[in-house]
C-alpha positions as a Python dict, from the first residue, in 0.01 Angstrom:
ca = {
    (1, 'M'): (0, 0, 0),
    (2, 'A'): (66, -355, 117),
    (3, 'N'): (162, -459, -236),
    (4, 'F'): (405, -168, -260),
    (5, 'L'): (579, -256, 68),
    (6, 'T'): (621, -618, -35),
    (7, 'S'): (747, -529, -384),
    (8, 'S'): (1116, -498, -470),
    (9, 'I'): (1090, -119, -494),
    (10, 'G'): (896, -104, -167),
    (11, 'K'): (1162, -301, 19),
    (12, 'K'): (1433, -71, -115),
    (13, 'F'): (1221, 228, -16),
    (14, 'I'): (1198, 104, 345),
    (15, 'Q'): (1575, 48, 342),
    (16, 'A'): (1626, 403, 213),
    (17, 'I'): (1398, 565, 471),
    (18, 'S'): (1550, 373, 762),
    (19, 'G'): (1894, 470, 630),
    (20, 'A'): (1795, 838, 615),
    (21, 'F'): (1681, 818, 977),
    (22, 'L'): (2017, 676, 1079),
    (23, 'V'): (2212, 942, 886),
    (24, 'I'): (2024, 1213, 1077),
    (25, 'F'): (2103, 1042, 1407),
    (26, 'M'): (2471, 1006, 1313),
    (27, 'L'): (2486, 1377, 1231),
    (28, 'L'): (2338, 1464, 1571),
    (29, 'H'): (2561, 1214, 1753),
    (30, 'S'): (2882, 1328, 1583),
    (31, 'T'): (2797, 1695, 1648),
    (32, 'I'): (2749, 1636, 2020),
    (33, 'N'): (3072, 1437, 2032),
    (34, 'F'): (3254, 1719, 1856),
    (35, 'F'): (3151, 1951, 2140),
    (36, 'S'): (3432, 1784, 2337),
    (37, 'V'): (3682, 1914, 2081),
    (38, 'I'): (3537, 2263, 2113),
    (39, 'D'): (3567, 2230, 2493),
    (40, 'S'): (3938, 2162, 2447),
    (41, 'F'): (3985, 2499, 2281),
    (42, 'T'): (3770, 2686, 2534),
    (43, 'G'): (3937, 2529, 2838),
    (44, 'R'): (3622, 2346, 2949),
    (45, 'F'): (3722, 1989, 2860),
    (46, 'G'): (3668, 1763, 3162),
    (47, 'I'): (3438, 2000, 3349),
    (48, 'A'): (3133, 1812, 3473),
    (49, 'A'): (2946, 1879, 3797),
    (50, 'D'): (2930, 1584, 4036),
    (51, 'D'): (2550, 1578, 4054),
    (52, 'D'): (2249, 1432, 3877),
    (53, 'V'): (2116, 1770, 3764),
    (54, 'L'): (2083, 1815, 3390),
    (55, 'F'): (2251, 2120, 3236),
    (56, 'S'): (2441, 2223, 3550),
    (57, 'A'): (2593, 2569, 3534),
    (58, 'G'): (2960, 2557, 3450),
    (59, 'D'): (2952, 2219, 3275),
    (60, 'G'): (3142, 2183, 2949),
    (61, 'L'): (2954, 2196, 2621),
    (62, 'F'): (2999, 1822, 2566),
    (63, 'K'): (2848, 1748, 2910),
    (64, 'W'): (2549, 1962, 2816),
    (65, 'G'): (2516, 1762, 2494),
    (66, 'C'): (2520, 1435, 2690),
    (67, 'D'): (2259, 1579, 2927),
    (68, 'F'): (2044, 1657, 2622),
    (69, 'M'): (2070, 1291, 2518),
    (70, 'S'): (1946, 1198, 2867),
    (71, 'T'): (1629, 1406, 2849),
    (72, 'P'): (1296, 1217, 2856),
    (73, 'V'): (1218, 1295, 2491),
    (74, 'I'): (1547, 1148, 2370),
    (75, 'S'): (1516, 852, 2607),
    (76, 'I'): (1181, 771, 2450),
    (77, 'M'): (1347, 780, 2109),
    (78, 'V'): (1600, 510, 2206),
    (79, 'P'): (1361, 219, 2126),
    (80, 'V'): (1267, 393, 1800),
    (81, 'L'): (1634, 425, 1711),
    (82, 'A'): (1693, 59, 1796),
    (83, 'L'): (1399, -35, 1573),
    (84, 'G'): (1542, 179, 1293),
    (85, 'F'): (1875, -2, 1317),
    (86, 'L'): (1699, -339, 1325),
    (87, 'V'): (1484, -263, 1019),
    (88, 'H'): (1783, -129, 825),
    (89, 'I'): (1998, -431, 909),
    (90, 'L'): (1729, -693, 843),
    (91, 'Y'): (1618, -537, 515),
    (92, 'G'): (1979, -500, 406),
    (93, 'C'): (2043, -868, 469),
    (94, 'Y'): (1713, -964, 307),
    (95, 'L'): (1776, -759, -8),
    (96, 'T'): (2124, -906, -42),
    (97, 'W'): (1990, -1259, 1),
    (98, 'C'): (1720, -1195, -262),
    (99, 'N'): (1982, -1080, -512),
    (100, 'I'): (2213, -1372, -437),
    (101, 'K'): (1920, -1606, -499),
    (102, 'A'): (1805, -1425, -813),
    (103, 'R'): (2147, -1381, -973),
    (104, 'G'): (2324, -1689, -850),
    (105, 'G'): (2608, -1495, -692),
    (106, 'Y'): (2695, -1230, -436),
    (107, 'K'): (2606, -885, -573),
    (108, 'R'): (2435, -589, -420),
    (109, 'Y'): (2089, -484, -537),
    (110, 'E'): (2084, -338, -886),
    (111, 'V'): (2168, 22, -968),
    (112, 'S'): (2123, 200, -1298),
    (113, 'S'): (2478, 331, -1316),
    (114, 'K'): (2755, 89, -1410),
    (115, 'A'): (3011, 319, -1245),
    (116, 'A'): (2813, 303, -923),
    (117, 'A'): (2779, -73, -945),
    (118, 'D'): (3151, -110, -1003),
    (119, 'S'): (3252, 74, -684),
    (120, 'W'): (3398, -143, -409),
    (121, 'S'): (3162, -13, -139),
    (122, 'A'): (2860, -76, -363),
    (123, 'R'): (2959, -440, -404),
    (124, 'N'): (3030, -489, -36),
    (125, 'M'): (2752, -304, 145),
    (126, 'L'): (2654, -615, 341),
    (127, 'V'): (3013, -680, 450),
    (128, 'L'): (3056, -316, 556),
    (129, 'G'): (2723, -327, 736),
    (130, 'L'): (2821, -636, 932),
    (131, 'V'): (3157, -481, 1026),
    (132, 'I'): (2978, -167, 1146),
    (133, 'L'): (2723, -372, 1339),
    (134, 'G'): (2992, -581, 1509),
    (135, 'F'): (3189, -279, 1621),
    (136, 'L'): (2868, -103, 1725),
    (137, 'M'): (2816, -372, 1987),
    (138, 'F'): (3171, -306, 2108),
    (139, 'H'): (3103, 68, 2110),
    (140, 'L'): (2788, 32, 2320),
    (141, 'T'): (2988, -134, 2598),
    (142, 'H'): (3210, 175, 2621),
    (143, 'F'): (2948, 448, 2642),
    (144, 'W'): (2580, 352, 2627),
    (145, 'A'): (2619, 69, 2881),
    (146, 'K'): (2789, 308, 3125),
    (147, 'M'): (2562, 610, 3082),
    (148, 'Q'): (2215, 557, 2930),
    (149, 'L'): (2168, 192, 3034),
    (150, 'P'): (2203, 254, 3411),
    (151, 'E'): (1965, 549, 3380),
    (152, 'L'): (1702, 358, 3187),
    (153, 'F'): (1704, 28, 3374),
    (154, 'G'): (1909, 84, 3688),
    (155, 'I'): (2170, -171, 3577),
    (156, 'G'): (2535, -117, 3666),
    (157, 'N'): (2711, 200, 3777),
    (158, 'Y'): (2626, 532, 3620),
    (159, 'E'): (2920, 740, 3494),
    (160, 'N'): (2841, 1110, 3527),
    (161, 'N'): (3158, 1239, 3363),
    (162, 'P'): (3150, 1166, 2987),
    (163, 'Y'): (3496, 1320, 2943),
    (164, 'L'): (3641, 1043, 3158),
    (165, 'L'): (3478, 780, 2937),
    (166, 'L'): (3623, 947, 2628),
    (167, 'M'): (3975, 949, 2768),
    (168, 'T'): (3955, 597, 2912),
    (169, 'T'): (3831, 455, 2582),
    (170, 'F'): (4030, 647, 2324),
    (171, 'G'): (4335, 673, 2548),
    (172, 'N'): (4405, 310, 2461),
    (173, 'P'): (4598, 322, 2129),
    (174, 'W'): (4470, -18, 2015),
    (175, 'I'): (4110, 76, 2078),
    (176, 'L'): (4170, 410, 1904),
    (177, 'C'): (4305, 229, 1595),
    (178, 'G'): (4003, -2, 1598),
    (179, 'Y'): (3767, 294, 1609),
    (180, 'L'): (3951, 469, 1324),
    (181, 'L'): (3908, 158, 1108),
    (182, 'W'): (3541, 151, 1209),
    (183, 'F'): (3501, 514, 1104),
    (184, 'A'): (3655, 428, 766),
    (185, 'A'): (3401, 146, 717),
    (186, 'L'): (3127, 384, 828),
    (187, 'W'): (3234, 640, 566),
    (188, 'L'): (3233, 382, 287),
    (189, 'H'): (2893, 245, 387),
    (190, 'M'): (2725, 582, 435),
    (191, 'A'): (2881, 747, 128),
    (192, 'H'): (2730, 481, -96),
    (193, 'G'): (2408, 457, 103),
    (194, 'F'): (2346, 834, 84),
    (195, 'W'): (2320, 859, -293),
    (196, 'S'): (2158, 516, -319),
    (197, 'M'): (1886, 638, -81),
    (198, 'F'): (1799, 931, -312),
    (199, 'Q'): (1821, 710, -619),
    (200, 'T'): (1564, 477, -462),
    (201, 'V'): (1313, 762, -413),
    (202, 'G'): (1356, 875, -775),
    (203, 'W'): (1629, 1141, -769),
    (204, 'N'): (1839, 963, -1029),
    (205, 'N'): (1841, 1194, -1332),
    (206, 'Q'): (2184, 1297, -1456),
    (207, 'T'): (2169, 1650, -1314),
    (208, 'W'): (2049, 1573, -961),
    (209, 'F'): (2233, 1243, -931),
    (210, 'K'): (2574, 1410, -962),
    (211, 'R'): (2476, 1682, -714),
    (212, 'V'): (2339, 1434, -461),
    (213, 'K'): (2661, 1229, -477),
    (214, 'V'): (2869, 1540, -405),
    (215, 'I'): (2636, 1649, -122),
    (216, 'G'): (2646, 1296, 19),
    (217, 'I'): (3024, 1285, 23),
    (218, 'I'): (3037, 1624, 197),
    (219, 'V'): (2779, 1532, 463),
    (220, 'V'): (2925, 1187, 532),
    (221, 'S'): (3281, 1322, 538),
    (222, 'L'): (3173, 1589, 789),
    (223, 'I'): (3011, 1327, 1014),
    (224, 'V'): (3311, 1095, 1007),
    (225, 'A'): (3558, 1383, 1044),
    (226, 'M'): (3385, 1491, 1366),
    (227, 'F'): (3400, 1135, 1501),
    (228, 'V'): (3769, 1108, 1413),
    (229, 'A'): (3848, 1448, 1566),
    (230, 'T'): (3667, 1347, 1886),
    (231, 'A'): (3865, 1022, 1919),
    (232, 'I'): (4206, 1175, 1845),
    (233, 'N'): (4139, 1473, 2071),
    (234, 'A'): (4044, 1239, 2358),
    (235, 'F'): (4368, 1044, 2304),
    (236, 'I'): (4570, 1368, 2320),
    (237, 'Q'): (4383, 1483, 2629),
    (238, 'A'): (4440, 1149, 2804),
    (239, 'H'): (4812, 1130, 2735),
    (240, 'F'): (4935, 1486, 2720),
    (241, 'I'): (4691, 1727, 2886),
    (242, 'Q'): (4441, 1575, 3129),
    (243, 'Q'): (4510, 1338, 3417),
    (244, 'I'): (4280, 1032, 3420),
    (245, 'M'): (4174, 965, 3777),
}
């Protein structure tokens, strides 16, 4: 087992598994965010009880989703999620460094398909990953630092109305544009990473490989589309419908 984990295939396998974990989280995260868009159509956008009770009656669907993310089980998962990000980032950097050293130039780790290797995102996974990581730090200061962080460690002021955070953040057109560029980088990184993950675990025959690539594009496009819809909807709410207090 130890030899497998230290082998080239084993390292890629760890990268693939950590990537799969993050895709699942992104799907959950984007779905909860999209609840705010649904709230806009049901007339419940902005409704959040001014109390510390989880799942208060009358709260909007998005507020309920945020309350779910504040439950003890999810709070316990935060360090696990952080570890998953750390493993994925470190192994991604390590694999890239190994290939630079082995091949004498900057290339991503080898794939069996020349078409796959020739794609821009395939050749720039490290660059995309670093862009995503940099903006992730920026993103955490907008939401996690104002909601989960005060709850976990008692640091700073806790914001009980997640709708207000959405409008304050995405109501700024420059920040909105930055997020949209981030979502584009996220799509490129995840679209390549999705099929690469299945290729690593052996699903690389001609029949399944084509299907997995199509499924990956659909899943990743759905995730990013929900993020984009959330951001644009919050901008519209902030400037044309809601009144930011």
